[in-house]
C-alpha positions as CSV (number, residue, x, y, z in Angstrom):
1,M,-4.2,-1.3,5.1
2,S,-4.8,0.1,8.5
3,F,-8.1,1.1,10.1
4,S,-8.1,3.0,13.4
5,L,-10.2,1.5,16.2
6,S,-11.1,3.6,19.2
7,L,-13.0,0.9,21.0
8,D,-15.0,0.7,24.2
9,R,-12.8,-2.2,25.1
10,R,-14.6,-3.4,28.2
11,G,-18.0,-3.3,26.4
12,F,-16.6,-5.0,23.3
13,L,-15.1,-7.9,25.2
14,K,-18.2,-8.4,27.2
15,A,-20.3,-8.5,24.0
16,L,-17.8,-10.7,22.3
17,T,-18.0,-13.2,25.1
18,A,-21.8,-13.2,24.9
19,T,-21.8,-13.5,21.1
20,A,-19.1,-16.1,20.7
21,G,-19.6,-18.2,23.8
22,A,-16.9,-19.2,26.2
23,G,-16.0,-22.3,24.2
24,A,-15.3,-20.4,21.0
25,L,-13.0,-18.0,22.9
26,A,-11.1,-20.7,24.8
27,G,-7.4,-20.4,24.4
28,L,-7.6,-17.2,22.4
29,S,-6.8,-14.6,25.1
30,G,-3.1,-14.8,24.3
31,V,-3.0,-15.5,20.6
32,A,0.3,-17.1,19.5
33,R,1.7,-16.4,16.1
34,A,3.1,-19.2,14.0
35,A,6.8,-19.2,13.9
36,D,8.3,-17.7,10.7
37,A,10.5,-20.0,8.6
38,A,14.2,-19.2,9.1
39,T,14.9,-17.5,5.7
40,P,17.4,-14.7,4.8
41,W,14.6,-12.5,3.5
42,Q,10.8,-12.6,4.1
43,N,8.2,-9.9,3.6
44,W,6.0,-8.5,6.3
45,S,3.0,-10.9,5.9
46,G,5.3,-14.0,5.3
47,N,3.8,-14.9,1.9
48,Q,7.0,-14.1,0.0
49,S,10.5,-15.3,0.9
50,A,13.9,-15.7,-0.8
51,R,17.3,-17.4,-0.2
52,P,19.6,-15.2,-2.4
53,R,23.2,-16.3,-3.0
54,N,24.2,-12.7,-2.3
55,L,22.4,-10.5,0.2
56,A,24.1,-7.1,-0.1
57,Y,24.0,-3.8,1.8
58,P,25.9,-1.2,-0.2
59,A,27.0,1.8,1.9
60,D,26.7,4.4,-0.8
61,E,26.0,4.9,-4.5
62,D,29.5,4.1,-5.6
63,G,29.3,0.8,-3.7
64,L,26.0,0.0,-5.4
65,I,27.5,0.6,-8.8
66,E,30.4,-1.6,-8.0
67,L,28.1,-4.3,-6.7
68,I,26.0,-4.2,-9.9
69,G,29.1,-4.6,-12.0
70,Q,30.2,-7.7,-10.0
71,S,26.8,-9.4,-9.7
72,K,25.6,-12.3,-11.7
73,G,22.1,-13.4,-12.6
74,T,19.0,-11.5,-11.4
75,V,19.3,-8.4,-9.3
76,R,16.4,-7.2,-7.1
77,A,16.2,-4.6,-4.3
78,F,14.1,-4.5,-1.1
79,G,13.1,-1.8,1.3
80,G,10.4,-2.1,4.0
81,S,9.3,-5.5,2.6
82,H,5.6,-4.5,2.6
83,S,4.8,-5.8,-0.9
84,F,2.6,-8.8,-1.1
85,S,3.3,-9.6,-4.8
86,G,6.5,-11.3,-5.9
87,V,8.3,-8.1,-6.8
88,V,11.3,-8.9,-4.6
89,P,12.4,-12.6,-4.5
90,T,15.4,-13.8,-6.3
91,D,17.9,-16.6,-5.8
92,D,20.8,-14.4,-7.1
93,T,21.5,-10.9,-5.8
94,L,19.2,-9.1,-3.4
95,I,20.1,-5.6,-2.4
96,S,19.0,-3.4,0.6
97,L,19.2,0.3,0.1
98,E,18.8,0.9,3.8
99,A,22.1,2.8,4.1
100,L,21.1,5.2,1.3
101,S,18.8,7.2,3.6
102,G,18.3,10.6,5.2
103,L,17.6,14.1,3.9
104,H,20.3,15.2,1.5
105,A,19.0,18.6,0.4
106,N,16.2,21.2,0.7
107,D,15.9,23.2,-2.5
108,D,13.2,25.7,-1.7
109,G,10.8,23.0,-0.4
110,A,11.9,20.3,-2.9
111,L,13.4,17.7,-0.5
112,R,15.9,15.2,-1.8
113,F,16.0,12.0,0.3
114,G,18.1,8.9,0.0
115,A,16.1,6.1,-1.6
116,G,16.2,3.9,1.5
117,T,14.5,6.5,3.7
118,R,11.3,5.2,5.2
119,I,8.2,7.3,4.6
120,A,7.9,7.9,8.4
121,Q,11.4,9.3,8.5
122,A,10.7,11.5,5.4
123,G,7.6,12.9,6.9
124,A,9.3,13.7,10.2
125,R,12.4,15.3,8.5
126,A,10.1,17.4,6.3
127,W,8.4,18.7,9.4
128,D,11.8,19.7,10.8
129,E,12.3,21.7,7.7
130,G,9.0,23.4,8.0
131,R,7.4,21.2,5.3
132,S,5.0,18.3,4.9
133,L,4.6,15.7,2.2
134,T,1.6,16.5,0.0
135,N,0.0,13.2,1.0
136,E,1.0,10.0,2.8
137,P,-0.3,6.4,3.0
138,D,-1.7,4.9,6.2
139,I,1.3,2.6,6.7
140,N,4.6,4.5,6.6
141,L,7.2,1.8,7.1
142,Q,8.0,1.4,3.4
143,S,11.2,2.9,1.8
144,L,10.7,5.8,-0.6
145,A,12.2,3.8,-3.5
146,G,9.8,0.9,-3.0
147,A,6.8,3.1,-2.4
148,I,7.2,5.0,-5.6
149,A,8.1,1.9,-7.6
150,T,4.8,0.4,-6.7
151,G,2.5,3.4,-6.7
152,T,1.9,3.5,-3.0
153,H,-0.7,6.1,-2.1
154,G,-2.9,7.7,0.5
155,T,-6.4,9.0,-0.1
156,G,-7.9,12.3,-1.4
157,L,-9.4,12.9,-4.9
158,G,-7.2,15.9,-5.4
159,L,-4.0,14.3,-4.1
160,P,-1.5,12.1,-6.1
161,C,0.2,8.9,-5.0
162,L,3.8,9.2,-3.9
163,S,5.0,8.5,-7.5
164,G,3.1,11.6,-8.6
165,Q,4.9,13.7,-6.0
166,V,8.3,13.0,-7.4
167,E,10.2,16.0,-8.9
168,A,13.5,14.3,-9.6
169,L,15.3,11.0,-9.0
170,T,18.6,9.2,-9.6
171,L,18.5,5.8,-11.3
172,I,21.4,3.4,-11.7
173,D,20.9,1.1,-14.7
174,M,22.3,-2.4,-15.1
175,A,25.3,-1.1,-17.0
176,G,26.2,1.0,-13.9
177,R,25.2,4.2,-15.6
178,R,23.8,7.0,-13.5
179,H,20.7,8.8,-14.7
180,A,19.7,12.0,-12.9
181,L,16.2,12.5,-14.1
182,T,13.6,15.3,-14.0
183,A,10.5,16.1,-16.0
184,A,12.8,17.5,-18.7
185,D,13.8,13.9,-19.5
186,G,10.3,13.1,-20.7
187,D,9.2,9.5,-20.8
188,L,12.3,8.2,-19.1
189,F,11.5,10.2,-16.0
190,H,7.8,9.3,-16.2
191,A,8.6,5.6,-16.5
192,A,11.1,5.7,-13.6
193,R,8.6,7.3,-11.2
194,C,6.7,4.0,-11.1
195,S,8.8,1.3,-12.5
196,V,8.2,-1.8,-10.3
197,G,12.0,-1.8,-10.1
198,A,12.3,-3.0,-13.7
199,L,14.5,-0.1,-15.0
200,G,17.3,0.0,-12.5
201,L,18.0,0.9,-8.8
202,I,17.0,4.3,-7.5
203,T,19.5,5.9,-5.1
204,D,17.7,9.2,-4.3
205,V,14.2,10.8,-4.7
206,T,13.3,14.4,-4.7
207,L,9.7,15.1,-3.5
208,R,7.6,18.2,-4.0
209,T,6.3,19.2,-0.6
210,E,4.0,21.7,1.0
211,P,4.5,24.3,3.8
212,A,4.0,22.3,7.0
213,Y,0.3,21.7,7.7
214,R,-1.8,20.2,10.4
215,L,-4.7,17.8,10.1
216,E,-7.8,16.9,12.1
217,E,-9.0,13.3,11.7
218,H,-12.6,12.4,12.3
219,T,-13.6,8.7,12.6
220,W,-17.1,7.3,13.0
221,T,-19.3,4.4,11.9
222,L,-22.3,4.2,9.6
223,P,-24.5,1.5,8.0
224,L,-22.7,0.4,4.9
225,D,-25.2,1.9,2.4
226,E,-25.1,5.2,4.2
227,A,-21.3,5.2,4.2
228,M,-21.3,4.6,0.4
229,A,-23.7,7.5,-0.1
230,F,-21.8,9.8,2.2
231,V,-18.4,9.2,0.6
232,E,-19.8,9.5,-2.9
233,S,-21.5,12.8,-2.2
234,E,-18.7,14.3,0.0
235,K,-15.6,13.1,-1.8
236,D,-14.9,16.6,-3.1
237,N,-15.5,18.3,0.3
238,F,-12.7,16.8,2.3
239,R,-8.9,16.9,1.8
240,N,-8.8,13.2,2.7
241,I,-11.7,10.7,2.8
242,E,-11.9,6.9,3.0
243,F,-13.9,4.2,4.5
244,F,-13.7,0.5,5.5
245,A,-16.6,-1.6,4.3
246,F,-17.6,-4.7,6.3
247,P,-19.7,-6.5,3.6
248,L,-20.9,-9.4,5.8
249,G,-21.9,-7.1,8.7
250,G,-23.4,-4.3,6.6
251,T,-21.4,-1.7,8.4
252,A,-18.5,0.7,7.8
253,I,-15.9,2.8,9.5
254,V,-15.6,6.3,7.8
255,K,-12.6,8.5,8.1
256,T,-12.1,12.1,7.0
257,M,-9.2,14.5,7.4
258,S,-9.3,18.3,7.1
259,L,-6.7,21.1,7.5
260,T,-6.7,22.7,10.9
261,D,-5.0,25.5,12.7
262,R,-5.4,23.9,16.1
263,Q,-2.0,23.8,17.9
264,D,-2.8,21.7,21.0
265,D,-1.9,18.3,19.6
266,N,-4.4,15.5,20.4
267,L,-2.6,12.4,19.0
268,A,-3.9,9.8,21.5
269,Q,-5.1,6.7,19.7
270,D,-6.2,3.4,21.3
271,D,-3.9,0.5,20.2
272,S,-6.5,-2.2,19.5
273,N,-4.1,-4.6,17.7
274,D,-4.5,-7.3,20.4
275,L,-8.3,-7.2,20.1
276,L,-8.1,-7.1,16.3
277,E,-6.0,-10.3,16.3
278,L,-8.3,-11.9,18.8
279,V,-11.3,-11.3,16.5
280,C,-9.3,-12.5,13.4
281,E,-8.5,-15.7,15.1
282,L,-12.1,-16.2,16.2
283,A,-13.4,-15.5,12.7
284,M,-10.9,-18.0,11.2
285,R,-11.9,-20.7,13.6
286,A,-15.7,-20.0,13.7
287,G,-16.6,-18.6,10.3
288,W,-20.3,-18.6,11.0
289,L,-19.6,-15.8,13.5
290,T,-17.9,-13.5,11.0
291,P,-21.0,-11.4,10.1
292,S,-21.8,-10.9,13.8
293,L,-18.2,-10.0,14.5
294,Q,-18.1,-7.4,11.8
295,K,-21.2,-5.8,13.2
296,L,-19.9,-6.1,16.7
297,V,-16.6,-4.3,16.0
298,T,-18.3,-1.3,14.4
299,L,-20.9,-1.2,17.2
300,F,-18.2,-0.6,19.7
301,V,-16.1,1.8,17.7
302,E,-16.3,5.2,19.4
303,E,-16.6,8.3,17.4
304,N,-13.2,9.9,17.6
305,R,-11.3,13.1,16.6
306,R,-7.6,13.7,16.9
307,W,-5.4,16.4,15.4
308,G,-1.7,17.3,15.0
309,P,1.1,17.5,12.5
310,A,0.1,15.9,9.2
311,H,2.7,13.1,9.3
312,R,1.6,12.2,12.8
313,I,-2.1,11.9,11.7
314,Y,-1.7,10.0,8.4
315,A,-0.2,6.7,9.6
316,N,-1.5,4.2,12.1
317,R,0.4,1.4,13.9
318,R,-0.7,-2.0,12.8
319,T,0.8,-5.3,13.8
320,V,-1.9,-7.7,12.8
321,R,-0.7,-9.3,9.6
322,F,-2.7,-9.9,6.4
323,N,-2.4,-10.5,2.7
324,E,-3.8,-7.9,0.3
325,M,-5.1,-7.5,-3.2
326,E,-5.9,-4.0,-4.5
327,Y,-7.3,-2.7,-7.8
328,T,-7.9,0.9,-8.8
329,V,-10.9,1.5,-11.0
330,P,-12.0,4.8,-12.6
331,A,-13.1,7.2,-9.8
332,E,-16.6,7.5,-11.2
333,R,-17.1,3.7,-11.0
334,G,-15.7,3.2,-7.5
335,I,-18.9,2.9,-5.5
336,E,-20.6,0.8,-8.2
337,C,-17.6,-1.6,-8.1
338,L,-17.6,-1.7,-4.3
339,R,-21.2,-2.7,-4.3
340,K,-20.6,-5.6,-6.7
341,A,-17.6,-6.8,-4.7
342,C,-19.6,-6.8,-1.4
343,D,-22.4,-8.6,-3.2
344,T,-20.0,-11.2,-4.4
345,L,-18.6,-11.9,-0.9
346,R,-22.1,-12.2,0.5
347,Q,-23.4,-14.4,-2.3
348,Q,-20.5,-16.8,-2.1
349,D,-20.5,-16.9,1.7
350,L,-16.8,-16.3,1.9
351,N,-15.3,-16.0,5.3
352,V,-13.3,-12.8,5.6
353,F,-13.3,-10.5,8.6
354,F,-11.0,-7.7,7.4
355,P,-12.9,-4.9,5.7
356,I,-12.5,-3.6,2.1
357,E,-10.6,-0.3,2.2
358,F,-11.9,2.3,-0.2
359,R,-9.9,5.4,-1.2
360,Y,-9.8,8.1,-3.9
361,V,-6.5,9.2,-5.6
362,A,-5.8,11.9,-8.2
363,A,-4.5,11.2,-11.7
364,D,-0.9,11.5,-12.6
365,D,1.3,11.4,-15.8
366,S,3.6,8.5,-15.0
367,L,3.5,5.7,-17.5
368,L,2.6,2.8,-15.2
369,S,1.0,4.1,-12.0
370,M,-2.5,2.8,-11.3
371,F,-3.6,6.4,-11.7
372,S,-1.9,7.1,-15.0
373,G,-4.1,9.4,-17.0
374,R,-7.2,9.0,-14.8
375,P,-8.3,9.7,-11.2
376,G,-9.0,6.4,-9.4
377,A,-10.9,4.7,-6.7
378,S,-8.8,2.0,-5.0
379,L,-10.4,-1.0,-3.4
380,S,-8.2,-3.0,-1.1
381,V,-9.3,-6.6,-0.2
382,H,-7.5,-8.3,2.7
383,Q,-7.4,-11.7,4.4
384,Y,-5.9,-12.6,7.8
385,Y,-2.4,-14.0,7.1
386,K,-3.2,-17.4,8.7
387,Q,-6.1,-17.9,6.3
388,D,-6.0,-18.9,2.7
389,H,-6.5,-15.7,0.8
390,R,-7.0,-17.4,-2.6
391,P,-10.8,-18.1,-2.4
392,V,-11.6,-14.5,-1.5
393,F,-9.2,-12.9,-4.0
394,A,-10.3,-15.3,-6.8
395,A,-13.9,-14.3,-6.2
396,V,-13.4,-10.6,-6.1
397,E,-10.7,-10.1,-8.8
398,P,-13.1,-10.7,-11.8
399,V,-15.4,-8.0,-10.4
400,L,-12.6,-5.5,-10.1
401,R,-11.3,-6.3,-13.5
402,A,-14.8,-5.9,-15.1
403,C,-14.8,-2.4,-13.7
404,E,-11.6,-1.5,-15.7
405,G,-9.4,-2.1,-12.6
406,R,-5.7,-1.9,-12.6
407,P,-3.8,-3.9,-10.0
408,H,-1.5,-2.4,-7.4
409,W,2.0,-3.4,-8.3
410,G,2.9,-4.4,-4.8
411,K,-0.3,-6.3,-4.0
412,L,-1.4,-9.8,-5.1
413,H,-3.0,-10.2,-8.5
414,S,-3.1,-12.8,-11.3
415,L,-2.4,-10.6,-14.4
416,G,0.4,-11.0,-16.9
417,A,1.8,-8.8,-19.7
418,R,-1.0,-9.4,-22.1
419,E,-3.8,-8.3,-19.7
420,L,-1.7,-5.4,-18.3
421,R,-0.9,-4.0,-21.8
422,A,-4.6,-3.6,-22.4
423,L,-5.0,-1.5,-19.2
424,Y,-2.1,0.9,-19.8
425,P,-2.0,3.1,-22.9
426,R,1.7,3.7,-22.4
427,F,2.6,0.0,-21.6
428,D,4.6,-0.5,-24.9
429,D,6.5,2.8,-24.3
430,F,7.5,1.6,-20.9
431,Q,8.6,-1.7,-22.4
432,A,10.8,0.0,-24.9
433,I,12.5,1.9,-22.1
434,R,12.9,-1.2,-20.0
435,R,14.6,-3.1,-22.8
436,E,16.9,-0.2,-23.5
437,L,18.1,0.1,-19.9
438,D,18.1,-3.7,-19.1
439,P,18.5,-5.5,-22.4
440,R,19.5,-8.8,-20.8
441,G,16.5,-8.7,-18.4
442,R,18.6,-9.0,-15.3
443,L,16.1,-7.1,-13.2
444,L,13.3,-9.6,-14.1
445,N,12.6,-12.2,-11.5
446,A,9.9,-14.8,-12.1
447,H,7.1,-12.4,-11.1
448,L,8.3,-9.6,-13.3
449,K,8.8,-11.9,-16.3
450,K,5.1,-12.7,-16.0
451,V,4.3,-9.0,-15.7
452,F,6.5,-7.7,-18.5
453,V,7.4,-10.6,-20.8
454,D,5.1,-13.6,-20.8
455,G,2.5,-13.3,-23.6
456,A,3.6,-9.8,-24.5
457,P,4.4,-8.9,-28.1
458,A,8.1,-9.2,-29.0
């Protein structure tokens, strides 16, 4: 999650002081972050960690195959460590694919990257080749392997998630066998495109790309009801559209992106992470101020336009940490579901400053992406990392589930195999492939055992 803030900083701070009072702000000007525990691996938000017996960095595919053959117990991989769910942790062998990165080939616009390549690197290298990725998420620090494994996505009703942009990939199974997969391989390919790392380790990914294009981004604020109406009516009229709903403040930040031929890059963007963290700290300590703070932030967001190469416009720099839950509901139920989620937060008087991010994504034909067989509306709920996310997520999750929501594989959720099987028509087909490629379940850590085994039919 990342929302761009072009703030009237002086006016905002003056109003913040008047709203909060000097006492509430005391000691917050230089917000100190809690020291992270000293652990061999920890994810970005700090809610997941591991002390593996073997933390390995294979230099190439042959080294990875050798490592798999020598490993014992559970094997998991990590990339940018931006998943909030427990998809990574293991006490046994944890593998980084960082060395398997870079652009390996350009086959008439189908770009083959090493699996450890970060999205930011892939977008920049594509641009060097005169190409652009079809769509990108608003945080681009994840590895390609991790991003496609979890169904990472941007926004745009006609645009697929990253898994849906995969044209080919190479998968190493737990017997050390190499599978070079394309659509000609049928279900095995469609399972591997979004596998939560349960089929094997991916070493390279080939993405379909577009001729290099440029985008113009427009950001402005609206009252929440007006934002919902605008996005619902205009979702087919913009290449990319999303908004950030502040339920307690009744306001929203709206963002659209359109293709542009403008060549004079205007990439300037105010870095408001320090102010955002200041407000998060204040909302955590003085929850009664949160509705006012949500209104105040949007009141001082300045309407903004910027334009440039697509990969430079998609992503934003965000350093304020949070934990996240995301569900994707059928696209036609998106606004209805958002209204119910906002009502729930207000009715239960839950203290959460971060907005709900609302995005549309096209359908794809992978077996387990959140958009499998249907276009979706994704609702992302966040809580500042120093606050307990459980009350907020526990309140909103039943609303999202009641709207036929599917959880994002890399975000926090409470579902197990029984519930997930009911959400995915091809769940049993995926399970059959998983058992064939990993019959001993060596890729299943505690979280994936819950997701794929506990309560599922034998």
